[in-house]
C-alpha positions in Angstrom: 30.1 6.5 8.0 30.7 10.2 7.4 34.0 11.5 8.2 32.6 14.0 10.5 31.2 11.2 12.9 34.7 9.3 12.0 36.5 12.6 13.7 34.4 12.7 16.8 34.4 9.2 17.3 38.2 9.6 17.5 37.7 12.7 19.7 35.8 10.7 22.5 38.2 7.9 22.1 40.8 10.5 23.0 39.1 11.4 25.9 38.4 8.1 26.9 41.9 7.2 26.6 43.0 10.1 28.5 40.4 9.7 31.4 41.8 7.1 34.3 39.3 4.1 34.6 39.4 3.6 38.2 35.5 3.3 39.9 35.0 4.1 35.7 32.4 1.1 35.0 31.5 2.4 31.1 32.3 5.1 29.0 30.2 5.8 25.6 29.3 8.2 23.1 25.4 8.8 23.1 23.5 12.4 21.6 23.9 13.1 17.8 27.4 11.3 17.4 26.0 8.0 17.9 23.4 8.9 14.9 24.6 10.9 12.6 25.9 14.2 13.5 26.4 17.7 12.0 29.6 19.2 11.6 29.1 21.4 14.8 27.8 19.6 17.0 29.4 18.4 20.2 30.6 15.1 21.2 28.5 13.8 24.3 29.9 11.5 26.2 28.2 9.2 28.8 29.7 7.8 32.1 29.0 5.3 34.6 30.7 5.3 37.6 30.8 2.7 40.2 28.4 3.0 43.5 29.3 5.8 45.7 31.8 7.5 43.5 29.7 9.5 40.8 31.6 12.8 41.5 34.7 11.7 42.1 34.8 10.6 38.7 32.9 13.5 37.4 35.9 15.5 38.8 38.4 13.9 37.2 36.3 14.0 34.0 36.3 17.6 34.2 40.0 18.1 35.2 40.6 15.2 31.9 39.1 17.4 29.6 40.3 21.0 30.7 43.7 19.2 30.2 43.5 17.7 26.8 41.4 21.2 25.7 39.0 19.7 23.3 35.9 22.0 23.8 33.5 19.8 21.6 33.6 17.0 24.2 30.3 17.6 26.2 30.4 15.9 29.4 26.4 15.8 29.0 25.2 12.4 31.2 26.8 10.7 34.3 25.4 8.0 36.7 26.3 5.4 39.0 25.7 1.8 39.3 22.6 2.0 41.5 21.1 4.5 39.5 21.8 3.0 36.1 20.0 -0.5 37.7 17.1 1.8 38.2 17.2 3.3 34.7 17.7 0.3 32.7 15.0 -1.6 34.4 12.4 0.5 34.6 9.7 2.1 32.3 11.9 4.3 29.3 10.4 6.4 27.1 10.2 5.0 23.0 12.8 7.5 22.3 15.2 6.9 25.3 15.2 3.6 24.5 16.4 3.9 21.3 19.3 6.3 22.4 20.1 3.6 25.0 20.6 1.0 21.7 22.5 3.8 19.7 25.3 4.4 22.8 28.6 3.4 21.3 30.4 1.9 23.8 34.4 3.1 24.2 35.3 1.3 27.7 33.0 -1.4 29.9 31.1 -2.8 26.8 30.3 -5.9 28.3 28.8 -4.3 31.1 26.6 -1.8 29.0 25.6 -4.7 26.7 24.2 -6.3 30.2 22.4 -3.4 30.8 20.8 -3.5 27.4 19.9 -7.2 26.8 18.4 -7.7 30.2 17.2 -3.9 31.4 18.3 -4.7 34.6 21.3 -4.9 36.7 21.3 -6.8 40.1 23.4 -4.5 41.8 25.4 -5.8 45.3 24.1 -3.8 48.0 26.8 -3.0 50.6 26.0 -0.8 53.1 29.6 -0.9 54.4 30.4 0.9 51.0 27.9 3.9 51.8 29.8 4.3 55.3 33.6 4.1 53.5 35.9 7.0 53.4 35.9 7.0 49.8 31.7 7.6 49.8 32.4 10.1 52.5 34.9 11.9 50.3 32.6 11.4 47.2 30.0 13.1 49.0 32.2 15.8 50.1 33.2 16.3 46.2 29.3 16.4 45.5 28.8 19.2 48.2 31.5 21.0 46.6 31.0 20.4 42.6 27.0 20.2 42.3 26.9 24.2 42.9 29.9 25.2 40.7 28.1 22.8 38.0 24.8 24.0 38.2 25.9 27.8 37.9 28.7 26.8 34.8 25.9 24.9 33.0 23.4 27.6 33.7 25.6 30.2 32.1 26.6 28.4 29.7 22.8 27.9 28.6 22.5 31.5 28.6 24.7 32.0 26.0 23.9 29.1 24.0 20.3 30.8 24.0 21.8 34.2 22.8 23.9 32.3 19.8 21.3 29.9 18.9 17.9 30.7 20.2 15.3 29.2 22.7 15.9 25.9 21.4 19.4 25.7 22.8 18.0 26.3 26.2 19.2 23.1 28.8 19.3 22.7 32.6 21.1 20.8 34.7 19.6 18.0 36.7 21.6 16.7 39.6 21.6 14.5 42.6 24.0 11.7 44.3 23.5 9.7 42.1 23.7 10.9 38.9 24.3 14.3 36.4 22.8 15.3 33.2 22.0 18.3 30.8 18.2 18.0 30.4 17.6 20.5 26.8 14.1 22.0 25.6 15.1 20.3 22.2 15.5 16.5 23.3 12.3 17.4 25.8 10.2 17.8 22.4 11.8 15.2 20.3 10.8 12.8 23.2 7.0 14.3 23.0 6.7 13.9 19.4 8.7 10.7 18.9 5.8 7.9 18.6 8.9 5.1 18.2 8.6 1.5 16.5 9.3 -2.1 17.6 12.5 -1.9 15.6 15.2 -1.5 18.0 13.6 -3.8 20.6 
């Protein structure tokens, strides 16, 4: 393992240790650091929240990153437990399957291993939770935070294009159940990637 990868994993562990775990089912490292990163690569953090608490967790993660002042931490992938259940039980592309296997768990490794082993997680649907006060608060956070994140990521994408070229372009994908950064570079990898059975 390279010194660069060790350093970036330590950065992610520092962030994970600072972020309060209430309503957080899983924290992991995805992206290039889960493989073999370059020195200037960001540290992509992947977080799965409890059902109906995604946007409250996103807000706390944004605050935590600002407090620790680590600009290399990239909060690029969030989903709630319901969406994770559908995602890991659905038809993933070969590249997404390999990426899922490569994720480095920092918190909630047993939960994530269950997702990987079964590619399915049977959540207990609790209709009362959807109508709970916490769910209503999380929806309010979503209404407030989603437009801000959309504008912020569009600005950041524009700045990356200026610095690195059109291949650095990325777009936010936002809903109540997930938030992630969809990059042109990754989509090209996904189209070109043929895959094999070595990661199954």
